[in-house]
GUKOLLUM-882618 format. One record per residue (C-alpha): residue number from 1; residue in one letter; y, x, z. Coordinates in pm, whole numbers, plus 50000, padded with zeros to 5 digits. Layout:
<drenlos>
   k r    yy    xx    zz
 NUM A     Y     X     Z
...
</drenlos>
This chain:
<drenlos>
   k r    yy    xx    zz
   1 M 49991 49988 50001
   2 A 50226 50302 50048
   3 S 50246 50330 49666
   4 I 50452 50012 49625
   5 R 50787 50184 49741
   6 Q 50902 50160 49369
   7 L 50924 49787 49409
   8 Y 51186 49797 49663
   9 L 51438 49947 49425
  10 I 51488 49589 49257
  11 L 51454 49382 49583
  12 K 51741 49241 49800
  13 D 51787 49156 50153
  14 K 51905 48822 50072
  15 G 51900 48617 49753
  16 L 51649 48390 49544
  17 I 51284 48432 49663
  18 L 51209 48622 49334
  19 E 51459 48888 49454
  20 T 51333 48903 49811
  21 H 50966 48857 49790
  22 V 50673 49058 49640
  23 A 50354 48902 49479
  24 L 50024 49055 49590
  25 R 49716 48937 49387
  26 N 49428 49086 49193
  27 G 49486 49447 49331
  28 W 49836 49453 49214
  29 A 50179 49437 49375
  30 V 50455 49306 49160
  31 A 50821 49250 49202
  32 Y 51040 49055 48972
  33 N 51407 48992 48989
  34 G 51434 48777 48678
  35 M 51520 49077 48444
  36 I 51321 49365 48550
  37 A 50964 49360 48683
  38 I 50767 49651 48848
  39 G 50396 49666 48902
  40 E 50195 49900 49125
  41 P 49809 49901 49176
  42 I 49709 49856 49535
  43 K 49375 49884 49717
  44 E 49397 49593 49945
  45 D 49245 49242 49839
  46 L 49551 49020 49907
  47 S 49677 48693 49753
  48 T 50013 48618 49900
  49 C 50395 48677 49847
  50 P 50552 48866 50165
  51 N 50925 48936 50215
  52 G 50941 49273 50044
  53 L 51201 49449 50256
  54 L 51030 49337 50578
  55 L 50702 49458 50440
  56 K 50876 49799 50370
  57 E 51022 49810 50721
  58 A 50674 49739 50869
  59 L 50502 50006 50678
  60 S 50759 50261 50751
  61 K 50663 50221 51119
  62 C 50303 50281 51050
  63 G 50124 50611 51020
  64 Q 49845 50714 50786
  65 G 49609 50469 50956
  66 F 49706 50104 50946
  67 S 49563 49762 50871
  68 I 49681 49458 50686
  69 T 49541 49118 50756
  70 Q 49632 48799 50548
  71 N 49667 48474 50752
  72 D 49791 48131 50633
  73 H 50160 48209 50598
  74 T 50191 48578 50723
  75 L 50069 48913 50683
  76 L 49976 49105 51000
  77 V 50047 49488 50964
  78 K 49915 49696 51258
  79 S 49903 50064 51336
  80 D 49833 50212 51676
  81 K 50091 50057 51927
  82 F 50287 49876 51651
  83 K 50238 49538 51488
  84 A 50439 49305 51268
  85 L 50398 48962 51117
  86 I 50555 48941 50780
  87 P 50644 48589 50655
  88 C 50475 48504 50326
  89 L 50523 48238 50044
  90 S 50244 48101 49827
  91 L 50166 48268 49513
  92 T 50271 47932 49326
  93 E 50625 47986 49457
  94 L 50695 48296 49240
  95 Q 50713 48314 48878
  96 P 50443 48561 48773
  97 A 50524 48870 48563
  98 F 50279 49066 48339
  99 P 50340 49381 48142
 100 D 50370 49380 47761
 101 P 50079 49509 47561
 102 P 50096 49897 47492
 103 I 50199 49983 47128
 104 A 50301 50346 47148
 105 Q 50271 50665 47344
 106 I 50571 50817 47540
 107 D 50633 51080 47771
 108 D 50888 51217 48021
 109 R 51127 51340 47744
 110 L 51259 50964 47787
 111 K 51316 51004 48151
 112 I 51514 51320 48089
 113 S 51717 51147 47812
 114 L 51798 50846 48027
 115 E 51920 51059 48307
 116 Q 52151 51255 48081
 117 A 52301 50925 47944
 118 S 52335 50764 48298
 119 P 52662 50899 48451
 120 V 52893 50656 48283
 121 Q 53019 50383 48506
 122 L 52824 50057 48490
 123 D 53010 49724 48436
 124 E 52767 49427 48397
 125 N 53042 49191 48268
 126 F 53007 49341 47915
 127 L 52709 49414 47699
 128 L 52803 49770 47616
 129 T 52872 49870 47959
 130 A 52582 49680 48115
 131 S 52308 49821 47872
 132 V 52157 50145 47739
 133 L 52075 50141 47371
 134 I 51736 50299 47283
 135 H 51758 50376 46910
 136 N 51638 50653 46646
 137 G 51504 50881 46906
 138 T 51812 50873 47143
 139 C 51930 50673 47445
 140 T 52313 50587 47439
 141 T 52546 50446 47709
 142 T 52921 50385 47725
 143 D 53192 50238 47953
 144 R 53413 50194 47636
 145 K 53627 50510 47712
 146 V 53320 50774 47736
 147 I 53006 50770 47524
 148 I 52693 50969 47608
 149 Q 52420 51007 47353
 150 S 52102 51194 47456
 151 W 51817 51295 47215
 152 H 51455 51235 47329
 153 G 51283 51240 46983
 154 I 51010 50962 47063
 155 D 50940 50713 46792
 156 L 51019 50382 46929
 157 P 51125 50040 46786
 158 P 51490 50039 46674
 159 M 51789 49888 46859
 160 L 51635 49831 47192
 161 T 51932 49696 47397
 162 I 51793 49716 47773
 163 P 51988 49660 48117
 164 R 52118 49995 48255
 165 A 51993 49875 48591
 166 I 51629 49988 48484
 167 I 51742 50363 48451
 168 K 51734 50445 48835
 169 P 51388 50287 48898
 170 L 51236 50423 48577
 171 I 51348 50782 48626
 172 S 51303 50806 49003
 173 N 50933 50745 48976
 174 P 50758 51094 49000
 175 K 50468 50977 48784
 176 K 50450 51082 48421
 177 L 50527 50830 48156
 178 V 50233 50755 47918
 179 S 50286 50437 47699
 180 F 50519 50181 47579
 181 G 50471 49800 47552
 182 L 50653 49555 47346
 183 S 50693 49168 47312
 184 N 50960 48959 47131
 185 S 51191 48945 47437
 186 S 51081 49230 47660
 187 C 50942 49589 47683
 188 T 50721 49780 47925
 189 F 50689 50143 48035
 190 Y 50362 50260 48161
 191 Y 50293 50539 48401
 192 E 49980 50764 48422
 193 D 49815 50555 48694
 194 S 49869 50227 48500
 195 S 50168 50103 48700
 196 W 50454 49978 48495
 197 I 50817 49868 48480
 198 K 50926 49594 48247
 199 T 51261 49467 48138
 200 Q 51409 49185 47919
 201 F 51611 49268 47625
 202 F 51976 49176 47578
 203 A 52002 48931 47295
 204 D 52322 49069 47138
 205 K 52332 49406 46942
 206 W 52538 49723 46990
 207 P 52798 49809 46718
 208 D 52755 50115 46515
 209 I 52843 50374 46764
 210 N 52745 50657 46552
 211 S 53044 50602 46332
 212 I 53237 50768 46626
 213 L 52980 51038 46720
 214 D 52929 51154 46356
 215 K 53270 51243 46276
 216 K 53336 51589 46153
 217 T 53436 51843 46413
 218 S 53553 52212 46462
 219 S 53377 52256 46790
 220 W 53404 52567 46999
 221 P 53237 52693 47309
 222 L 53409 52540 47614
 223 Q 53617 52802 47786
 224 E 53442 52938 48106
 225 N 53737 52847 48343
 226 F 53793 52502 48194
 227 Y 53654 52306 48488
 228 E 53801 52545 48739
 229 G 54126 52452 48592
 230 V 54060 52068 48591
 231 K 53951 52087 48967
 232 S 54235 52301 49075
 233 L 54495 52048 48923
 234 E 54316 51732 49039
 235 K 54496 51689 49376
 236 F 54830 51757 49205
 237 S 54795 51490 48939
 238 E 54963 51154 49021
 239 T 54809 50975 48728
 240 G 54448 51101 48737
 241 F 54503 51282 48407
 242 V 54538 51660 48285
 243 Y 54789 51724 48005
 244 F 54704 51998 47744
 245 D 54958 52255 47626
 246 S 54896 52581 47424
 247 N 54673 52785 47650
 248 L 54765 52594 47936
 249 M 54667 52272 48140
 250 R 54931 52091 48370
 251 S 54900 51813 48628
 252 H 55202 51642 48485
 253 E 55339 51575 48149
 254 E 55667 51758 48236
 255 D 55653 52135 48307
 256 I 55899 52093 48572
 257 K 55656 51887 48814
 258 G 55307 51955 48967
 259 A 55093 52255 48893
 260 S 54949 52427 48578
 261 Y 54652 52658 48494
 262 E 54611 52912 48221
 263 I 54308 52865 47998
 264 Y 54326 53076 47682
 265 G 54244 52883 47378
 266 L 54333 52529 47494
 267 P 54515 52332 47221
 268 K 54843 52149 47270
 269 G 54853 51770 47293
 270 P 54543 51616 47449
 271 T 54568 51415 47769
 272 L 54227 51348 47940
 273 N 54097 51162 48236
 274 I 54002 51399 48516
 275 K 53716 51175 48649
 276 Q 53572 51151 48282
 277 L 53593 51513 48236
 278 K 53397 51588 48577
 279 M 53142 51329 48480
 280 V 53032 51503 48176
 281 E 53060 51846 48308
 282 P 52688 51924 48334
 283 L 52650 51824 47971
 284 I 52930 52013 47769
 285 K 52865 52337 47586
 286 T 53087 52325 47289
 287 V 53387 52080 47247
 288 D 53645 51955 46994
 289 F 53966 51822 47169
 290 L 54125 51719 46856
 291 V 53916 51478 46672
 292 P 54126 51206 46465
 293 H 54046 50851 46585
 294 G 54298 50582 46481
 295 N 54641 50667 46588
 296 H 54526 50927 46849
 297 K 54291 51218 46912
 298 M 53961 51192 47089
 299 T 53731 51483 47232
 300 L 53374 51504 47100
 301 F 53139 51738 47289
 302 Y 52793 51887 47254
 303 G 52507 52012 47479
 304 D 52148 52045 47521
 305 K 52004 51754 47316
 306 V 52330 51555 47413
 307 R 52655 51460 47250
 308 G 52933 51243 47355
 309 A 53284 51121 47313
 310 I 53598 51079 47540
 311 A 53884 50877 47448
 312 G 54216 51038 47443
 313 R 54506 50876 47609
 314 V 54763 50719 47366
</drenlos>
């Protein structure tokens, strides 16, 4: 039963019963919050739906040796001097969730790609900011100001738009990914021990994000002291931006205020958000700060199997 800890990542303390309870049946523990489902194999022969977080709390108080006994409306968890009665619902009260049939092999390159694409801010009010696009061997995320696209190279069905909420439970599982399942409205990622995580698709589709990322650039290696400069100016900036001048970065648009930092090779003109720059720090190796985009310039950057864009300030 200790193996079900992944299920807790999608459960809540309070909410609908599908958000707070776990289904235990036929050697499986399954949590399903209406969008994402996680299934883990268990050894115990149980047929009930306990409160998930109370079960987690009870199991956390047990050592290696413990017992679980099912009664009419409770689970009795007992270990040495500790015991707890966990309230349960009937299996008929929870909508069942089953994984999609496997159609393709995958591996942990997908985890790495999703993790690289994950830093951008989540906003569940809009499709683009609430989802991750899996397409053409890549994973792409955006907050509509920053785009991150990471390449994994695995052949999967095109234009899969899935909730970004799946990223944390998917990549935090230490088990290896082995296969991918698909249906008309959902997909499933399988691990080496047959456990799985499933998610519904978003019905709407992403626009052509590559029209931005494929722009021609004159990229150069990022200056070694670039982020030293960004961080040294952060506390001085009143707007949250840094302002580029020739071989120089400033905390203010005017050179009579704030602080500045010399960075050889820095171009004059760009104004970039400090938080956005720090967010992509682990990814950037080469960069072009002056890529034309509409009536202003944007930044395109490249790293190990990753590329991205940062909107400039108009």
